C-alpha positions in Angstrom: 110.5 111.6 134.0 108.7 114.4 135.2 104.8 114.3 134.7 103.1 117.0 132.5 100.8 119.4 134.1 97.1 119.8 133.0 97.2 122.8 131.4 100.1 121.8 129.2 98.4 118.7 128.3 95.3 120.4 127.0 97.1 122.4 125.1 99.1 119.5 123.5 95.6 117.8 122.7 94.0 121.0 121.6 92.2 119.7 118.2 93.4 121.7 115.1 90.9 119.9 112.9 87.7 120.9 114.8 88.6 125.1 114.7 89.6 124.5 111.1 86.3 123.0 110.1 84.7 126.1 112.1 86.7 128.2 110.3 85.8 127.1 107.2 81.8 127.6 108.0 82.7 131.1 109.3 84.3 132.1 106.1 82.6 130.3 103.3 79.2 132.2 105.4 81.3 135.6 104.9 82.6 134.8 101.7 78.7 134.3 100.4 77.9 137.5 101.9 80.9 139.8 100.6 82.8 138.0 97.8 86.4 139.1 97.2 86.6 141.2 93.8 87.4 139.9 90.2 89.8 142.6 88.9 90.9 142.4 85.2 94.9 143.7 86.1 95.3 142.2 89.4 95.4 138.7 91.4 93.1 138.9 94.9 94.1 136.7 97.3 91.6 136.4 100.5 93.4 135.6 103.9 92.3 134.8 107.2 94.5 136.8 109.7 94.8 136.5 113.2 96.9 139.6 114.4 99.2 139.8 117.3 99.0 143.7 117.2 98.3 144.9 114.0 94.8 145.6 112.7 93.9 144.0 109.3 94.2 147.6 107.9 98.0 147.9 108.9 98.6 144.5 107.5 97.7 145.5 104.3 100.0 148.4 104.3 103.1 145.8 105.8 102.3 143.4 102.7 102.2 146.0 100.0 105.1 147.2 101.2 107.2 143.5 101.8 105.8 141.6 99.0 105.3 143.9 96.3 107.4 147.5 95.6 109.2 147.5 99.1 108.5 151.6 98.8 106.1 153.7 100.9 106.5 156.8 98.8 105.2 156.2 95.6 104.7 158.8 93.1 100.9 158.7 91.7 101.0 157.4 87.7 104.5 155.7 88.1 105.6 152.1 87.2 106.1 151.8 91.2 102.2 152.5 91.8 101.9 150.0 89.2 103.7 147.7 90.9 102.2 147.7 94.4 99.4 146.1 96.1 97.0 147.3 98.0 93.4 146.0 100.2 90.2 145.8 98.1 88.7 144.7 101.2 88.8 143.9 104.9 86.1 142.2 107.0 87.0 142.4 110.7 85.2 139.8 112.9 85.0 141.8 116.0 85.4 145.2 117.4 89.5 144.8 117.6 90.1 144.8 114.0 92.5 142.6 113.9 90.6 139.2 113.4 89.0 138.7 110.1 89.5 138.5 106.4 91.9 140.8 103.9 91.6 140.8 100.4 94.6 141.9 98.8 95.2 142.7 95.0 98.8 142.3 94.0 99.2 143.9 90.0 99.7 141.7 87.1 101.9 144.8 86.2 105.0 143.1 88.6 104.2 139.5 87.4 103.4 139.2 83.9 105.9 137.9 81.5 106.8 139.0 78.4 104.1 137.0 76.7 101.6 137.8 79.0 101.8 134.2 81.0 102.8 133.6 84.6 103.5 130.5 87.0 101.9 129.0 89.9 105.5 129.6 91.5 105.5 133.4 90.8 101.7 133.5 92.1 102.6 131.7 95.4 106.1 133.2 95.6 104.5 136.5 96.0 100.7 136.0 97.6 102.4 133.3 100.3 105.6 135.2 100.7 107.3 135.7 104.4 105.4 138.9 105.2 102.2 136.2 105.0 103.1 133.1 106.9 106.9 134.1 108.1 106.5 136.8 111.0 105.5 136.4 114.5 102.9 139.1 114.3 100.5 136.5 112.6 99.3 134.3 115.0 97.5 132.5 112.5 97.1 133.1 109.0 95.5 131.1 105.8 95.4 131.9 102.2 91.7 130.9 101.7 91.2 131.9 98.1 92.6 133.2 94.4 90.5 135.3 92.2 93.1 135.2 89.0 92.0 137.0 86.0 90.4 135.0 82.9 92.8 136.5 80.9 95.6 135.2 82.7 93.9 131.6 83.4 94.0 131.2 79.5 97.5 131.3 79.4 97.8 128.0 81.3 98.3 125.1 80.0 95.8 122.9 82.3 95.4 118.7 81.9 96.1 117.3 78.8 93.5 115.1 79.0 91.3 115.6 82.1 88.7 112.8 82.5 86.7 112.8 79.2 90.1 112.7 77.5 91.6 109.9 79.5 88.8 108.0 79.1 88.9 108.8 75.3 92.7 108.0 75.1 91.7 104.8 76.8 88.7 103.7 74.6 86.4 104.0 77.8 83.1 104.5 77.5 82.0 107.8 79.8 79.4 105.9 81.4 81.6 103.3 82.7 83.1 103.5 86.3 86.8 104.3 85.5 89.2 102.3 88.0 92.9 102.3 88.4 95.3 100.6 91.1 98.8 101.0 92.5 101.6 98.6 92.7 102.4 96.8 95.4 104.8 95.8 97.2 105.4 99.9 96.7 109.8 99.6 97.6 112.1 97.0 96.8 111.5 95.7 93.8 113.2 95.3 90.4 111.8 96.0 87.1 111.0 91.9 86.0 108.6 92.6 89.7 107.3 95.5 87.9 106.3 93.8 84.6 104.6 90.7 86.6 102.3 93.3 88.7 101.7 95.4 85.4 100.9 92.4 83.5 98.7 91.2 86.2 96.9 94.6 86.2 96.5 94.9 82.6 95.3 91.5 82.1 92.4 92.7 84.1 89.5 94.7 82.5 88.6 96.4 85.3 91.4 99.0 85.0 92.3 101.8 82.7 95.7 103.0 85.2 97.9 101.8 87.2 100.9 103.8 88.5 103.9 103.0 90.9 104.1 104.2 94.5 106.0 107.6 95.8 108.0 105.2 97.7 109.6 103.9 94.5 112.1 106.3 93.6 113.4 106.7 90.1 117.0 106.1 90.2 117.6 103.1 91.9 120.6 101.2 91.0 118.8 97.9 91.1 115.4 99.4 90.1 116.1 102.3 87.2 112.9 103.6 86.2 113.8 103.8 82.6 113.8 99.7 82.8 111.1 99.6 85.1 109.1 101.6 82.1 110.3 99.7 79.6 109.2 96.0 80.6 105.9 97.5 82.0 104.8 98.3 78.4 106.3 95.0 77.0 103.9 93.7 79.7 101.0 95.7 78.5 101.3 94.8 75.0 101.3 91.1 76.0 98.0 91.0 77.4 96.7 93.7 74.9 94.3 91.3 73.0 92.8 90.4 76.3 92.0 94.1 76.4 88.6 93.8 74.1 90.7 97.1 72.4 90.7 99.4 75.5 94.1 100.7 76.5 95.6 101.1 79.8 98.0 104.4 81.1 101.0 103.2 82.9 102.5 106.0 86.0 106.1 105.4 86.5 107.4 107.8 89.4 109.8 110.3 87.9 110.5 112.4 91.4 114.1 114.1 91.8 115.9 117.3 91.3 114.7 119.2 88.2 117.2 117.8 85.8 116.8 114.3 87.1 113.0 114.7 86.7 113.6 115.4 83.2 116.0 112.9 82.7 113.6 110.1 83.6 110.9 112.0 81.6 112.6 111.3 78.8 113.9 107.9 79.7 110.3 106.7 80.6 109.2 108.4 76.9 112.0 106.9 75.1 110.1 103.5 76.8 106.9 104.1 75.8 105.0 105.2 79.2 101.5 106.7 78.4 102.1 108.5 82.0 103.9 110.1 84.9 104.0 110.6 88.9 105.4 113.3 90.5 104.2 115.7 93.3 104.5 119.4 93.5 104.8 119.6 96.8 108.8 119.4 97.3 109.2 120.3 93.6 107.6 123.8 92.9 107.4 123.7 89.1 107.9 120.6 88.4 104.5 119.5 86.8 104.3 122.7 84.6 107.7 121.7 83.8 106.7 118.5 82.5 103.5 119.7 81.3 105.6 122.3 78.7 108.0 119.8 77.7 105.6 117.5 76.4 102.5 119.8 75.5 103.9 119.3 71.6 103.9 115.4 71.5 101.4 113.7 69.4 100.1 111.5 72.8 101.4 113.6 75.7 101.9 111.6 79.1 98.9 111.9 81.4 100.2 113.2 84.7 99.3 112.5 87.9 99.9 115.1 90.2 100.5 113.0 93.7 99.5 114.6 96.8 102.7 113.8 98.8 103.5 116.0 101.5 100.4 118.0 100.7 99.3 118.7 104.1 102.8 120.6 104.6 101.3 123.2 102.8 97.3 123.1 103.4 97.3 122.1 107.2 97.5 125.8 108.9 98.8 127.4 105.7 97.3 127.3 102.4 93.7 126.2 101.8 93.7 123.3 99.8 91.3 124.3 96.8 94.1 127.3 96.0 96.9 124.3 95.9 94.6 122.3 93.7 93.9 125.2 91.4 97.4 125.8 90.8 97.8 122.1 90.4 95.0 122.0 87.7 96.2 124.9 85.9 99.8 123.7 86.1 98.7 120.7 84.2 97.8 117.7 86.6 95.3 115.1 84.8 94.5 113.1 87.9 94.5 114.5 91.3 93.9 112.3 94.4 90.8 113.7 96.9 90.0 111.0 99.4 87.0 108.4 99.2 83.6 108.4 101.1 84.0 105.8 103.6 82.8 104.2 106.6 84.0 105.7 110.1 86.4 108.8 110.5 88.1 110.1 107.7 91.4 108.0 106.8 93.2 110.9 105.5 92.3 114.3 104.4 90.6 116.3 102.6 87.1 115.6 104.4 83.9 117.6 104.7 84.2 121.4 103.8 87.6 121.1 102.4 86.9 117.8 100.6 83.9 119.3 98.5 85.9 122.5 98.0 89.2 120.0 96.4 86.4 118.2 94.4 85.0 121.7 93.2 87.6 123.4 92.1 89.2 120.2 90.6 86.0 120.1 88.1 84.2 123.2 87.9 84.3 125.1 84.4 87.7 127.6 84.1 87.7 129.1 80.2 90.6 127.2 78.0 91.6 124.7 81.3 89.9 120.9 80.8 88.9 119.5 84.4 91.7 117.1 86.6 90.4 113.7 86.9 89.2 113.1 90.8 91.2 110.1 92.0 89.2 109.0 94.9 92.0 106.9 96.8 93.0 106.1 100.1 90.9 103.5 101.8 88.8 102.9 98.9 87.9 99.4 98.9 84.9 97.0 97.9 82.8 98.0 101.1 83.0 101.6 100.4 83.2 101.5 96.3 78.9 101.6 95.8 78.9 104.6 98.2 81.4 106.6 96.1 79.5 105.5 93.1 76.4 106.8 94.2 77.8 110.0 95.3 79.7 110.5 91.8 76.7 109.9 89.9 74.3 112.2 91.9 76.2 115.2 91.5 76.7 114.5 87.9 80.8 114.4 87.9 81.3 110.6 87.6 83.0 110.9 84.1 85.4 112.8 85.9 86.5 110.4 88.6 89.1 107.8 88.8 88.6 105.0 91.4 91.8 104.4 93.1 92.2 101.3 94.7 95.7 99.8 96.1 95.7 97.7 99.4 91.9 96.6 98.1 93.2 94.9 95.2 96.7 94.2 96.1 96.7 92.9 99.6 93.7 90.6 99.6 94.6 87.2 100.6 93.2 84.0 98.8 93.2 80.7 101.0 96.8 79.5 101.4 97.5 83.5 102.6 99.0 85.0 100.3 98.0 88.3 98.7 96.4 88.0 95.3 95.6 91.0 93.2 93.0 88.9 90.7 90.8 88.1 94.0 91.1 91.8 95.2 89.9 92.7 91.5 87.2 89.9 91.4 85.7 91.4 94.6 85.6 94.6 93.1 84.1 93.8 90.3 81.5 91.6 92.3 80.5 94.9 93.9 80.7 96.5 90.9 77.8 94.5 89.5 75.7 94.9 93.4 75.7 98.4 92.3 74.4 98.2 88.8 72.1 95.9 90.2 70.1 99.1 92.5 69.8 96.6 95.1 71.6 98.7 97.9 69.8 102.2 96.5 68.5 104.4 99.2 70.2 102.2 101.9 71.6 104.8 104.5 75.7 104.7 104.7 75.3 103.9 108.6 74.1 100.4 107.4 75.6 99.9 104.2 78.6 97.8 105.1 75.8 95.0 107.0 73.6 95.1 103.8 76.6 94.6 101.1 78.0 91.7 103.2 73.8 90.0 103.2 73.7 90.5 99.6 77.3 88.7 99.0 76.5 86.1 101.5 73.1 85.5 99.7 74.5 85.6 96.2 77.6 83.7 97.6 79.9 86.2 95.9 82.8 84.1 97.4 85.5 86.8 96.4 83.8 89.9 97.6 82.8 88.2 100.9 86.8 87.4 101.6 87.7 90.8 100.9 85.0 92.3 103.0 86.2 89.9 105.6 89.7 91.2 105.6 88.9 94.8 104.9 86.5 94.8 107.9 87.6 92.3 110.5 86.7 94.1 113.3 83.5 95.2 112.2 81.9 92.3 110.1 79.6 90.5 112.3 78.5 88.2 109.2 
């Protein structure tokens, strides 16, 4: 086979992440100096553009034409004028005028429904349409922020619960860390096996939340979600007296076409499920659909908005905080970000993107509850204390769910078999070390070694075993 030349290899090895990190820094600095305007009767979208030949000013004209009224001869004072977008700010980065930020205003007149509300689907259809992302002229483009008028924000349902509501629903004290877990195996399991896994999780006082995995589909002939939910709810009831009066949310996975999602939703609610999991990435509007369909129930299901496929939108297109803002407005009670962990990141977001995501999920928005952050994706006994310290120092602890999957369900006991009870015990031992304050002030770089030392000294066998398995290559103790 013919070897690739050096220039081709360098192109293929281009680190898009390094560029994205620097782009975020540049955009943040520019917006801090010249923030996008907030206009009562407009949605303002801010874009980063690198055009091949157009200036940013010309791009604004093209966007106005193709994304709004589709006409260039607009009579002053007409309905056409009220429905035509226009630039409200340009920040060119160099003398070409082709590289920089463009603030576009999209009139609510062309968007609002009869009762004054609109949907995230409609917003994205307009602000992220073909003229933005589908034409060759745009060498590079990012949708970096959205400014939505307060009156419109208040028309969105937002989360039914959010962090504080979830804690109230489960009788979980606001000062106590909230933990959840993910059922494993993630596929190829029957309703009976689901019941066993849920019963084991519900028997552990550590957890207030348990969910299925996105690989477990709802309409399997051998494992229909309605039967899974029914048996899981029965399993929770069997061990309720072990929970000291506290509840636990179980969220089955109900992905599919819109009609299938609704059928699955009704089935799991009839079975008594207190939560539900789906993703908006490949089913635009589905979260809002579920939220609206259940908002009048005495106890609506808590919605876990899974991130499956989010990188399709966020890596090279729409910035994460824009997607997460709309997810929160649509009604997600839980939204995954990522944990602080040792070494390089495992999943996105990280760095400034991570801070932006968690900020938009929790910052005050008029009429909208915060979404509970689910720190998941490599969360384990070795980094849980780092995450606890971070959330406490930032004042967001009550609004964070620590979600551990493999760190609970894949820890093996001495017989070599996965033992979720051992994994949960190890997590609780790490939690006790955090409460003792022994590792407070220990630098992140030496945290793991210090944690192993404490586990050895206190003879915390479960924690020591979990750390050996999770950090086999790094653990020299």
